[in-house]
N, C-alpha and C positions, 0 to 999 in steps of 0.2 A: 504494500500500500504506500503510494507516494506521499511525501510530507506536503502539507498545505503551505502556501506562500507565507502565511503568518509565522510558521515555524522555521522556514528557510531563511527569512530575512535576518534574524539575530545571528545565525550561524555565518551567513555571508558577511555581515558587518564585523563580526569577531575575526574572521579570516582576513578581511581588509585591514583592520587595525593591526593585526599581527604582522602582515606583510609590510605595512607602512612603518611600523616600529623597527623591523629588521632593516629595511632600506635606510631609514634615518640613522641608525647606529652605524651601518656600513659607510654611509656618506660622511658621517662625523669622523670615523677612523681614517678614511681616505683624505679628508681635509687636514687632519692633524699630521698625517705622514707627509702630505704635500708641503705643509708649512715647515716641517723639519727639513725637508729637502731644500726648500728655498733658503732657510737659515744656513745650511751647510754651503750652499752655492755662494751666498753673500760672504761668508767667512773665507771661502776659497778665493773669491775674487779680490778680497782685501789683501790676502796673503800674496797673491800673484802681483798685485799692484805694488806692494812694498818691495818685493823681490825685483820687480822691473825698475823701480826707482833706484835700488842699490846698483843694479847693472848700469843704469844711466849715469849714476855718480862715478862709478869706476871708469866708465868710458870718458867722462869729463876729466878725471885725473890723468888718464892716459894721454888724451889730446893736449891737456895743459902742459904736462911734462915734456911732451914731444915738441910743442911750440916753444917752450922755454929753452930747451936744448938747442933748437935750430936758431932762434933769434937772440937769446940771451936777455930778453926783456922780462922784467919782473911782473909786468902787467898780466902776463899769461898765467901767473901762479894764483891769481885771485880765484878762479873756479876750483883750483886744487885745494886751496884752504877751505873754501865753502864745503866742498865735498868731503873733506877730511873730518869736518864737524858733523855733517848730516848722516854719514854712513853709520856711526855708532848709535845715533838716535833711532834710525830706521831699524837697526838690528835689535835694539832694546824693545821697540814696539812690536817687532816680529816675535820676540821671545814672549812678550806678554800675551800675544794673540795665540801662541802655540803651546801654552802651558799644559793643555790636556792631551798632547800627543808626544809621548816620549821619543819616538823615532824621529819626529820632526825636530825636536830639541837637540837631538844628537847631530843631525845634519846641519842645524843652525850653528852649533858649536864649531863644526868644520868650516862653515862659511865665514864665521867670525875670525877664525884663525887665518884663513886664506886672505880675507880682505885686510886684516891687520898686517900681514906679511907684504901684501901688494902695496899698501900705503907706505910702509917703511921703505 
């Protein structure tokens, strides 16, 4: 004997509520994981930006020293002095950004020693 419409309606509504609840929870989890991915991407972009600035500063040092050696003019050492001050600051900012990654801190230590040797 089939159920009358009056008996089917509460069952259908209950099923719809359950489906909507499950979908809402799944979408909430997806949104949370997407936000975590966006945060990781921003952190990675900031790290790459700092590394890029360190590279630019080391290239400034290289070109300044080359120009000074060729011309003998002290005016070419101004970018060298500026870069010499900014590189440790950028390395300190990178260290603060990478406190939660031990492997990254180890690589950063190597980068610090290399840049210090290069500046010397």
